[in-house]
C-alpha positions in Angstrom: 61.2 122.9 251.2 64.7 124.9 252.1 65.4 123.5 255.4 69.3 123.6 255.4 69.3 126.1 258.4 67.0 123.5 259.9 69.0 120.6 259.4 71.9 122.4 261.2 70.0 123.7 264.0 68.1 120.5 264.3 70.8 118.1 263.9 73.7 120.0 266.3 70.6 119.9 269.1 70.4 116.4 268.7 72.8 114.7 267.9 75.8 117.0 268.7 77.6 117.4 265.6 80.2 119.6 265.2 80.4 122.5 262.2 84.1 123.5 260.4 84.6 126.3 259.2 86.8 127.6 256.4 89.8 127.7 258.4 89.7 124.2 259.5 88.8 124.5 263.3 86.3 121.7 264.2 83.6 123.3 266.7 82.3 121.4 268.8 78.7 121.4 269.8 77.3 123.5 273.1 79.7 125.5 272.3 78.2 128.6 271.0 75.3 130.7 272.9 72.2 130.7 270.4 72.7 133.9 268.9 73.7 134.3 265.1 76.2 136.5 263.4 77.7 137.7 260.0 80.4 136.1 258.8 80.9 133.3 262.0 77.2 131.7 262.4 76.6 130.7 266.0 73.4 127.9 265.9 71.6 126.9 268.2 74.5 126.1 270.8 76.7 124.5 268.0 78.9 127.1 265.9 79.2 127.5 262.0 81.7 129.0 260.7 81.3 131.0 257.1 83.7 130.5 254.4 85.0 132.8 253.1 83.3 135.4 250.1 80.1 135.8 252.0 78.2 137.9 249.2 74.7 138.5 248.9 73.4 137.3 252.0 74.9 133.7 250.5 76.7 131.7 253.4 78.3 128.7 252.9 78.9 126.5 255.3 80.7 122.5 256.6 78.6 120.8 259.1 80.2 116.8 260.7 78.0 113.9 260.2 78.4 111.6 263.3 77.8 108.6 261.1 78.2 107.6 257.4 75.5 108.5 254.7 75.4 104.6 252.4 72.5 106.4 250.1 70.7 109.6 248.7 68.1 107.4 246.5 65.3 109.2 246.6 62.7 106.1 248.0 65.0 104.3 250.4 67.1 106.7 252.1 65.5 106.7 255.3 68.2 107.2 257.8 68.4 110.1 259.9 71.7 111.3 258.3 70.3 110.7 255.3 67.0 112.5 255.8 68.7 115.4 256.6 70.0 116.0 253.3 68.2 114.3 251.0 65.5 116.7 252.0 67.1 119.5 250.5 67.4 117.6 247.0 63.8 115.8 246.8 60.4 117.4 248.0 57.5 116.0 248.6 53.4 116.5 248.0 52.7 118.4 251.5 54.0 117.7 255.3 52.9 118.7 258.4 54.6 122.1 259.9 53.5 122.3 262.9 53.5 118.9 265.4 51.0 120.5 268.0 48.5 121.9 265.3 49.1 118.9 262.6 48.8 121.8 260.2 49.9 120.3 256.5 51.2 122.0 254.2 51.4 121.4 250.5 54.6 121.9 248.5 54.9 120.1 245.4 50.6 120.0 245.3 48.4 123.2 244.9 45.5 122.0 246.5 43.6 118.3 247.2 40.3 117.6 248.2 39.0 113.8 249.6 36.3 112.3 247.5 35.7 109.4 249.7 37.5 108.1 253.3 40.4 106.6 250.7 40.5 108.5 247.8 41.9 111.7 247.5 41.9 113.7 243.7 45.1 116.1 244.0 46.4 118.8 241.4 49.9 119.8 241.2 52.1 123.2 240.3 52.4 123.3 236.7 55.6 125.5 236.7 58.2 122.2 238.8 61.1 121.6 237.5 63.7 118.5 238.3 67.6 120.1 238.1 67.7 118.0 235.1 65.5 120.6 233.9 62.9 118.0 232.9 59.5 119.3 233.9 57.3 117.4 236.5 53.6 116.4 235.7 51.3 114.1 237.0 52.5 111.1 235.7 55.5 111.1 237.5 54.1 111.5 240.9 51.7 109.1 240.5 54.5 107.3 239.0 56.4 107.5 242.5 53.5 106.1 244.0 53.0 103.3 242.7 57.0 102.5 242.5 56.7 102.9 246.5 53.7 100.2 246.4 55.0 98.1 244.9 58.6 97.7 245.4 57.3 97.8 248.7 59.4 100.5 250.2 59.0 103.4 252.6 55.7 104.8 252.6 54.1 101.7 250.8 52.1 100.7 253.6 49.3 103.6 253.1 49.4 103.5 249.5 47.1 101.7 247.8 47.7 103.2 244.6 48.1 106.3 242.5 46.3 107.8 238.9 47.3 110.6 236.6 43.4 111.8 235.6 45.5 114.7 233.4 48.7 116.7 232.9 48.4 118.1 236.5 45.9 115.9 238.3 46.0 112.7 239.7 43.9 110.1 242.1 45.6 108.9 245.7 44.0 105.7 246.9 45.1 104.8 250.2 45.1 101.2 251.6 43.1 102.3 254.9 41.3 105.4 256.1 43.0 105.7 259.3 43.6 109.3 261.1 46.8 110.9 259.5 47.0 108.6 256.8 47.3 110.7 253.7 49.4 113.0 255.3 51.4 110.5 256.0 52.0 108.7 252.5 52.2 112.1 251.5 55.0 112.8 253.5 56.2 109.1 252.5 56.8 109.3 249.2 60.2 111.6 247.7 59.2 112.8 244.4 61.0 112.8 241.6 60.9 112.6 237.3 60.1 109.1 235.9 62.7 110.2 233.2 65.4 112.2 235.3 64.8 108.7 237.6 65.4 106.0 234.4 68.2 107.2 233.2 70.5 106.8 236.7 72.5 103.3 236.7 71.8 103.3 240.1 68.2 104.4 241.2 69.8 107.6 242.2 71.9 106.2 244.6 74.7 108.7 244.2 73.4 111.4 241.9 69.9 112.5 242.7 67.7 114.3 240.8 65.3 116.2 242.7 63.2 119.1 242.4 64.0 120.6 245.5 66.3 124.1 246.1 69.6 122.0 246.2 71.4 119.6 244.2 74.5 117.1 245.6 78.0 118.3 243.5 79.8 116.1 245.2 79.0 112.0 247.2 82.1 109.8 248.8 80.6 107.2 250.6 81.6 107.4 254.1 82.9 111.1 253.9 81.4 113.4 252.8 77.7 114.9 250.4 78.4 119.2 248.9 74.9 120.3 248.2 75.1 123.7 246.6 72.1 125.9 245.3 69.9 124.9 242.0 70.4 127.2 239.6 67.5 125.8 238.0 64.9 125.7 240.6 61.7 126.6 240.0 60.9 128.2 243.5 61.7 131.6 244.5 64.9 129.8 246.6 66.7 133.0 248.2 63.6 135.1 248.9 62.0 131.7 250.5 65.3 130.9 252.3 65.8 134.7 253.9 62.0 134.7 254.9 61.8 131.3 257.0 65.4 131.1 258.0 67.3 134.2 258.3 70.0 133.3 256.1 70.6 131.9 252.0 73.0 128.8 252.0 74.5 129.1 248.8 76.8 125.4 249.3 76.5 123.6 252.5 79.2 120.3 252.9 78.3 117.3 255.4 81.5 116.1 256.7 81.4 112.4 258.1 83.4 113.0 261.5 83.5 109.0 262.8 
């Protein structure tokens, strides 16, 4: 789920963000003409200049945010700006990739089967590691869903309980059989390894550890968040990002512009 560029595009178009290049100049949203260029990127009406030292198709940009970010916690970071950022660090079992067709694309799972109106048998990938190098198993995924349910966190209304049935197989039981509940549950719960979460002193609020293509290297509440590529990412980061978004970002700095 490598959506840094898509995040920049959506943020620029919807929230009127600003982007600042390596020279320190801030260019307001709406300054560009919608085309893409090398070195200085014009992104859907908002210009984001690449940092110096662009090599091997890698680009570094800075993006201004109009509001503060208070937490990077995987289960409670539900603010608009937090979701833009933590979506690059944490991953989900799957997500809907089309509002029109409601097409559901697996991410951390490879397959799922509906056994009754509320019960789903899920197979997760066997090659996923978080940025600490901890191997993700079905026990971790089931724990995430149960943690959300037991603590009344985001997405809990969709969940009854989850149970690991093997190293990479699990059962998810929904709270109700309403249309779209399974997809909504999968999209709502960020997945982490239990080991890394419990090792965190603040529930990953300031130092998140996820399975996504980027890691947080600096977080100052109310000031900035710096994301850099996850060198331990289990997927093919560069190939997937270039293929889906036309640009590979090795570093992104989100700055709060009040």
